[in-house]
C-alpha positions in Angstrom: 5.9 4.7 4.0 4.5 7.8 4.4 6.9 9.5 2.5 6.4 7.2 -0.3 2.9 7.8 -0.3 3.5 11.7 0.0 5.7 11.3 -2.9 3.7 9.1 -5.4 0.6 11.4 -5.2 3.3 14.3 -6.1 4.3 11.9 -9.1 0.3 11.7 -9.6 -0.4 15.2 -9.8 2.8 16.2 -11.6 1.9 13.9 -14.5 -0.9 15.8 -15.3 -5.0 16.2 -15.7 -5.0 12.9 -17.4 -4.0 10.6 -14.0 -7.1 12.3 -11.6 -8.6 8.8 -12.2 -5.6 6.9 -11.1 -4.7 10.0 -8.1 -8.4 8.9 -7.6 -7.9 5.4 -6.9 -4.7 6.2 -4.7 -6.4 8.2 -2.5 -9.0 5.5 -2.0 -6.6 3.1 -1.4 -4.7 5.0 1.2 -7.9 5.9 2.9 -8.7 2.3 3.2 -5.4 1.4 4.6 -5.4 4.4 6.8 -9.2 3.1 8.3 -7.8 -0.7 8.3 -4.6 0.2 10.3 -6.6 2.5 12.9 -10.0 1.8 12.6 -10.7 4.5 15.0 -13.4 2.6 17.3 -12.0 1.6 20.7 -11.2 -2.1 21.3 -11.6 -2.9 17.6 -7.9 -4.2 15.9 -6.1 -3.5 13.7 -6.6 -5.4 10.3 -3.0 -5.1 8.6 -3.7 -7.3 5.6 -3.5 -5.2 2.7 -6.8 -5.2 0.3 -6.0 -7.0 -2.7 -8.4 -5.2 -4.7 -8.4 -1.9 -3.9 -5.2 -1.7 -4.6 -5.4 -3.4 -7.7 -7.5 -1.1 -8.8 -5.1 1.5 -8.0 -2.2 -0.2 -9.7 -4.3 -0.6 -12.9 -5.1 2.7 -13.5 -1.4 3.8 -13.3 -0.6 1.2 -16.2 -3.5 2.6 -17.9 -2.0 6.1 -18.3 -0.8 6.9 -22.0 2.3 8.7 -21.6 2.3 11.9 -24.1 6.2 13.1 -23.7 9.4 11.8 -21.8 8.4 13.2 -18.6 5.0 11.6 -18.2 6.5 8.4 -19.5 9.2 8.6 -16.7 6.4 9.5 -14.0 4.5 6.4 -15.3 7.4 4.4 -14.5 8.0 6.2 -11.1 4.7 5.6 -10.1 4.6 1.8 -11.1 7.6 1.7 -9.2 6.2 3.5 -5.8 3.3 1.5 -5.8 5.2 -2.2 -6.2 7.5 -0.7 -3.3 4.3 0.2 -1.3 2.3 -2.6 -2.0 5.5 -4.7 -0.8 6.2 -2.8 2.4 2.3 -3.3 3.0 2.5 -7.2 2.5 5.7 -7.3 5.0 4.3 -5.0 7.7 1.1 -7.7 7.6 4.0 -11.1 7.7 5.5 -9.1 10.1 2.8 -8.7 12.5 2.1 -12.6 12.9 4.0 -14.3 15.4 6.2 -16.5 13.7 6.1 -19.4 16.7 2.5 -20.4 17.7 1.9 -19.8 21.4 2.0 -23.5 22.4 5.0 -24.5 21.1 6.7 -21.3 22.4 5.3 -22.6 26.1 6.4 -26.0 25.7 9.9 -24.8 24.3 10.4 -22.2 27.5 8.9 -25.1 29.7 10.8 -28.1 28.4 14.4 -25.9 29.1 
């Protein structure tokens, strides 16, 4: 996930100054995700569910890019793919953090054996 974050930042930087807004929104989204996962306050639990609003703002900033040539077109396509991959990974991380069997049901199953 970290490799995709770093690569997406490089792709946006390589797109050119026209992507400054999208790149700024990306930095905001990454900062928000890091703060949620590692709140920095002792005893405060991590919040793994993605912030949909911040992610959408970034995604739509990428979608509003208007490529001037084939290089920028490819960069926009790659940025879109990477943003989608990161969104899916973040959702998967959140889904995997939730136990699939509730505690009481698990106790009943173990006790009944």
